[in-house]
C-alpha positions in Angstrom: -232.0 79.8 70.8 -229.2 78.8 73.7 -226.5 76.9 73.2 -225.2 74.6 75.7 -221.6 72.6 76.0 -221.8 70.2 78.8 -218.5 68.4 80.3 -218.6 66.5 83.9 -216.0 64.0 85.3 -216.0 62.0 88.5 -212.9 63.0 91.4 -212.5 60.8 93.8 -212.6 63.1 96.8 -216.0 64.4 99.2 -218.2 67.0 97.3 -217.2 69.4 100.6 -213.3 69.3 100.0 -213.6 69.8 95.9 -215.6 73.2 96.9 -213.6 74.1 99.8 -210.0 73.3 97.7 -211.8 74.6 94.3 -214.4 76.2 93.4 -215.0 78.0 96.4 -211.3 79.7 95.6 -212.8 81.9 92.8 -210.2 83.9 92.4 -207.2 81.2 91.8 -209.1 79.3 88.7 -205.3 79.7 87.7 -204.3 76.6 90.0 -206.4 74.1 88.3 -208.1 75.0 85.1 -204.8 74.2 82.3 -206.2 76.8 80.2 -205.8 80.1 82.6 -201.7 81.3 83.2 -203.3 83.8 85.9 -206.2 84.8 87.3 -207.3 87.3 90.1 -209.8 89.5 91.7 -211.3 92.9 90.3 -213.2 95.8 90.8 -212.4 95.2 94.7 -214.9 92.3 95.0 -214.4 89.2 97.4 -212.4 86.4 96.2 -215.4 84.0 96.6 -219.4 84.1 97.2 -222.2 85.9 95.3 -220.7 89.3 93.1 -217.3 88.2 93.3 -215.4 89.2 90.1 -212.1 87.7 88.7 -210.0 88.3 85.2 -208.8 85.3 83.8 -205.7 85.6 81.7 -205.3 82.7 78.8 -202.1 80.7 78.8 -199.8 81.5 75.7 -201.4 84.7 74.5 -202.8 88.0 75.3 -206.7 87.2 75.6 -208.8 87.8 78.6 -211.9 87.1 80.3 -213.6 88.9 82.9 -216.3 87.0 84.9 -218.6 87.4 87.6 -220.8 85.9 90.2 -224.5 85.4 89.6 -225.5 82.9 91.7 -223.6 81.4 94.6 -225.1 77.8 96.0 -222.0 77.0 99.1 -220.8 73.8 98.7 -222.7 73.0 96.1 -223.2 75.0 92.8 -222.4 78.5 91.3 -223.7 80.2 87.8 -220.6 82.7 86.4 -221.5 85.4 83.8 -218.6 85.7 81.2 -219.1 89.6 81.2 -216.5 90.9 79.2 -213.1 90.0 77.6 -210.5 90.2 74.9 -210.8 87.8 71.8 -214.4 86.5 73.1 -216.4 85.0 70.1 -219.8 86.8 69.0 -222.4 85.7 72.0 -224.6 87.1 74.6 -225.3 86.0 78.0 -222.5 83.4 78.3 -223.0 81.7 81.8 -220.9 79.1 82.8 -222.8 76.8 85.7 -220.4 74.6 88.0 -222.0 71.8 89.9 -221.1 69.2 92.4 -223.1 66.1 93.2 -222.2 63.6 95.9 -221.5 59.9 93.8 -220.3 56.5 95.0 -218.0 58.1 97.7 -216.8 60.9 95.5 -218.0 63.5 93.6 -219.8 64.1 90.2 -218.5 67.9 88.9 -220.2 68.8 86.0 -219.9 72.1 83.6 -222.5 73.3 81.4 -221.7 76.4 79.5 -225.0 78.5 78.3 -224.9 81.4 75.5 -227.0 82.6 72.8 -225.1 83.3 69.5 -225.3 87.2 67.9 -225.4 87.4 63.9 -228.3 85.5 63.2 -228.0 82.7 60.6 -223.7 83.6 60.2 -224.0 83.0 64.1 -225.6 79.8 64.0 -222.9 78.3 61.7 -219.8 80.0 63.4 -221.4 78.3 66.5 -221.8 74.5 64.7 -218.4 74.6 63.5 -216.1 77.2 65.3 -217.5 77.9 68.6 -218.6 74.5 70.3 -215.6 72.5 68.8 -213.3 74.9 70.2 -214.7 75.7 73.3 -216.0 72.1 73.7 -212.0 71.1 74.5 -211.5 74.2 76.3 -214.5 73.4 78.7 -213.4 69.9 79.1 -210.0 71.1 80.7 -212.4 72.9 83.6 -213.4 69.4 85.0 -210.7 67.5 84.4 -208.1 69.9 85.4 -210.4 70.2 88.8 -210.1 66.5 88.7 -206.1 66.2 88.6 -205.9 69.2 91.1 -207.8 67.7 93.9 -206.4 64.4 93.5 -202.6 65.5 93.3 -203.2 68.6 95.2 -201.1 70.3 92.4 -201.4 73.5 89.9 -202.4 71.6 87.0 -200.8 72.2 83.3 -202.5 71.0 80.4 -200.3 67.7 79.7 -201.8 66.7 83.4 -205.4 66.5 82.5 -206.6 62.8 81.6 -209.1 64.3 79.1 -210.6 60.3 78.8 -212.0 61.0 82.2 -214.0 64.1 81.3 -217.2 63.0 79.6 -219.3 65.0 77.2 -223.3 64.8 77.7 -225.4 65.8 74.5 -227.6 69.1 75.3 
């Protein structure tokens, strides 16, 4: 069974600007995701587009993830597979979909994290009581951080994210 965590926010900038200054620069997510201390391309891939790969090192720990772009719709959306990492939950096929929509002179940004838990019934319990609560907050930092980065033009820290501007969408 696929689990999903969905968060969204409205950004006061045109979709093209949000894409060009934020999502398109795949390698440099650390500038707007407050959970990421450092990010860089890996495996000699380009910093953007289909097949791009990056490593994201988490703030305040030695944990990291390696991600690969599975789908790239220029200016609109992408699917990103979490291919590997250190300290990741027991899940299969974790894919983040990042989407931009024109709305009210600005942009609606939505992130959907979809995954399947391993470990059968134990995995289902872990998902309900550990994974969704923990990752729900981290995932809120993605649209919230992108909003702060685009609207201020500065690298974002956790203190600068207004989580009240991020909405949870029931899956």
